[in-house]
N, C-alpha and C positions, 0 to 999 in steps of 0.2 A: 651146640655142640654137633648136631648132625648137619650143620650146615657146612662147617668145616670136612667134615668126612666128605660130603658131597661135592665139597670143591676139590676136595683133594683126590679124590677120585677121577672125577674130570680131566684136571692135570694131570695124571698118571694115562688116562686112555687118550689125551691127547699129546704126549707123549711118546707113547707106543704107537699110534697112527705116524706120526713125523718119523719114528724109526723104522716103522714099515716102507713107508715112502721113499726112505733114502734107499735101502736095500733095495727094493724095485728101481730106482733111479739108475743105484750102482749096476743093475744087471743088466738093463736094456742099453745103458752106455759100453758097457762091455761088450753085448753081444755086437752092436755099432760098429764100434773100432772093430772085432774079428772078421765082422762082415766086409769092410772097408777095405782089408788090407789082407796082403798073402802073410802067414806066418809059418814057422816053421812049428812042430809039436811042441818044442821046447817052450819056444816063444810063446804060443797060447797057453802054455801052463801054467806060466809067469805072469803073464797078463791076467789071467781066470782067477790066480790069487792076489791079486794086487786089488788093493782099495782106491779106486781111482775118481777123481772128482771133476768136475770140468777144467779148474785152471790144470792140472794134471794132462788131461787130455790134449788141452792147447798145445801145451808142450813138448807132448809128444809130436802132435801134428806140424807144428814147427820145425822141430828137429828132422821128422820123415820129409819135409816137403824140402829143408834145407841139401839133405842126402840125398833125395829124388834130383834136383837143380845143379846139384855138383856134379851128379852123373852124365846127367843131360848134357850139361858142359863138354862133359870131357867125350861122349860119344861126338858132340858136332866137332869137336877139336880134331877129335881120328879121322871123321870122314874127311875134314879138310884137309887134312894132313897126306891121308889116301889121294885124293883128288890133286894135290899139289906133286907129292913125288910120281903121281903116272901121268901128269902134264910135262914134269921136267925131266922124267926118264925117256919120255919117247921122243925129244929135240937131240 
C-alpha cells in the first residue's frame, strides 16, 4: 500500500511542477508581448488578465502584422498620391 501512496504523491508533485511551469511560461509570454508592443493602459489590463498560450500569441502576432501591413500600404499610397498631385499641379 505504501508504494501506491508514494506513487500518488509523486504524481501530485509532478502535476504541481507542470502547473507551476505553465504559470511561469504564461507570465513570461505576457511580459514578452507587453515589452514588444506599445499598448494603452486598457489593453495592458486585458492582456495581463488573458491566459495566453503559444497559439493565441501566434494569432495575435498575425493580426498585428496584418494591421501594420495595411497601415504601411496606406501610408505608401498616400505618399505616392501626394507626390503625384504635386507633380500634376505644378504643370
